[in-house]
C-alpha positions in Angstrom: 22.5 166.5 -52.3 20.3 166.2 -55.3 20.4 168.9 -58.0 18.2 169.2 -61.1 18.4 171.1 -64.4 17.0 174.3 -62.8 19.6 174.3 -60.0 22.4 173.9 -62.5 21.1 176.7 -64.8 20.9 178.9 -61.7 24.5 178.0 -60.8 25.7 178.8 -64.3 24.0 182.3 -64.2 25.5 183.0 -60.8 28.9 181.9 -61.9 28.7 184.5 -64.7 27.3 187.3 -62.4 26.7 186.6 -58.7 25.0 190.1 -58.4 21.9 189.2 -60.4 18.8 189.9 -58.4 16.1 187.3 -57.8 13.9 189.1 -60.3 16.6 189.0 -63.0 17.3 185.3 -62.3 13.6 184.4 -62.4 13.2 186.2 -65.8 16.3 184.5 -67.3 15.2 181.1 -66.0 11.5 181.6 -67.0 10.3 180.8 -63.5 8.7 182.7 -60.6 10.6 184.8 -58.0 9.5 182.6 -55.1 10.9 179.5 -57.0 14.3 181.2 -57.5 14.3 182.3 -53.8 13.6 178.9 -52.5 16.1 177.2 -54.8 18.8 179.7 -53.7 18.0 179.0 -50.0 18.2 175.2 -50.6 21.5 175.5 -52.5 23.0 177.7 -49.7 21.6 175.4 -46.9 22.9 172.3 -48.5 26.4 173.8 -48.9 26.3 173.8 -52.8 26.7 177.6 -52.8 29.2 178.6 -50.1 29.2 182.3 -50.8 29.0 185.1 -53.3 32.3 186.8 -54.2 33.7 189.9 -55.9 36.0 189.3 -58.8 38.8 191.9 -58.8 40.7 193.3 -61.8 43.8 191.0 -62.1 46.0 194.1 -62.3 45.1 194.9 -58.7 46.2 191.4 -57.6 49.5 191.7 -59.5 50.5 194.8 -57.5 53.1 192.6 -55.8 55.7 190.1 -57.0 54.2 186.6 -56.6 56.7 183.9 -55.8 56.0 180.1 -55.4 58.1 178.2 -52.9 58.4 174.6 -52.1 59.2 174.4 -48.4 59.5 171.9 -45.5 58.2 172.7 -42.1 57.1 171.1 -38.9 55.1 174.2 -37.9 52.7 174.9 -40.8 50.5 177.0 -38.5 53.3 179.6 -38.4 52.8 180.3 -42.1 49.2 181.6 -41.4 50.7 184.5 -39.4 52.1 186.1 -42.5 49.7 188.2 -44.6 52.2 188.0 -47.5 51.5 184.2 -47.8 48.5 184.1 -50.0 48.2 180.3 -50.6 49.3 177.2 -48.8 49.1 173.7 -50.4 50.3 170.6 -48.6 51.5 167.7 -50.6 53.3 165.5 -48.0 53.3 165.5 -44.2 56.1 168.2 -44.0 56.3 169.5 -47.6 54.2 172.5 -48.9 53.9 174.6 -52.0 53.2 178.2 -50.9 52.6 181.4 -52.8 54.0 184.7 -51.4 53.1 188.2 -52.6 55.9 190.7 -51.8 57.0 194.1 -53.0 60.7 193.3 -52.8 63.3 190.6 -51.9 63.8 192.0 -48.4 60.1 191.2 -47.6 60.5 187.7 -49.0 63.6 187.2 -46.8 61.7 188.4 -43.8 58.8 185.9 -44.4 61.2 183.0 -45.0 63.2 183.8 -41.8 60.1 184.6 -39.7 58.1 181.5 -40.7 61.1 179.3 -40.0 60.7 176.9 -42.9 63.3 175.2 -45.0 63.2 176.4 -48.6 63.6 173.7 -51.2 62.9 175.7 -54.3 61.9 179.3 -55.3 60.0 180.0 -58.5 58.8 183.5 -59.6 55.3 183.5 -61.0 55.3 185.4 -64.3 51.6 185.1 -65.1 48.5 183.7 -63.6 45.6 182.5 -65.8 42.3 181.8 -64.0 40.3 179.0 -65.6 36.6 178.8 -64.8 35.3 175.2 -65.0 31.7 174.1 -65.1 30.5 172.3 -62.0 31.0 168.5 -62.0 27.6 167.1 -61.1 25.4 164.3 -62.5 22.0 165.9 -63.1 19.4 164.2 -65.3 18.1 166.8 -67.7 16.8 167.2 -71.3 18.3 168.9 -74.3 16.7 172.3 -74.8 16.5 171.7 -78.6 15.5 168.0 -79.2 14.2 167.1 -75.7 16.3 164.0 -75.4 17.9 163.2 -72.0 21.5 164.4 -71.9 24.0 161.7 -71.0 27.4 163.1 -69.7 28.4 166.7 -69.9 26.0 169.1 -71.7 27.0 171.7 -74.2 26.2 175.0 -72.4 25.1 177.8 -74.6 24.3 181.3 -73.4 22.0 183.4 -75.5 20.3 186.7 -74.5 21.2 186.3 -70.8 19.7 182.8 -70.7 21.4 179.4 -70.3 20.6 176.5 -72.5 21.8 172.9 -72.3 22.2 170.9 -75.5 23.1 167.3 -76.1 25.3 167.5 -79.2 26.9 169.8 -81.7 24.0 169.2 -84.2 21.4 170.4 -81.7 23.6 173.4 -80.9 23.8 174.3 -84.6 20.1 173.9 -85.2 19.2 175.7 -81.9 21.4 178.7 -83.1 19.7 178.7 -86.5 16.3 178.6 -85.0 17.2 181.5 -82.6 18.6 183.6 -85.5 15.5 183.0 -87.6 13.2 184.1 -84.7 15.4 187.2 -84.3 15.1 188.0 -88.0 11.3 187.6 -88.0 11.1 189.8 -84.8 13.2 192.5 -86.4 11.2 192.4 -89.6 8.0 192.8 -87.6 9.4 195.7 -85.6 10.5 197.5 -88.8 7.0 196.9 -90.3 5.3 198.3 -87.2 7.7 201.3 -87.1 7.1 202.0 -90.8 3.3 201.7 -90.3 3.4 204.2 -87.4 5.2 206.8 -89.5 3.0 206.5 -92.5 
């Protein structure tokens, strides 16, 4: 699977908001709608984009008590029968770290007894912090400020609903300055036009 700069910018925009229309994506990327449509189809077909999801308010997900358990079992498939078990992570042939969401201790006891696993440790989860990481891909692309090829991870800068890749903090600083100056000139021109219309 080969990705390029446009693919990566498209992925960053969709990570921020997967509900953007093809027209909105095309406008933000500065390309045509057919280009965006074909890129999306390619990314889906190649399994880069596996789906588009809804991000729920974390308060809705914390409606239950979430408990992490380290367990041993010879019948891991039994755990899938319980809707209270929201995550299963295997780290040896018989040992698992699972997360269970329950309203009370009685429900927790029912899951433990019903699934028939041996509990090694129980840990209540007090807080969950979701961290969004950029995709780890090697894509040859150029800095949107100086034009040099970027080696390693780019600095990702989002400005006016667009995504820019920069090679270093200096280019980021200069890019921001240039954008601010363009914005000042645009505002000055708008004020002059507005004043001219009213005179």
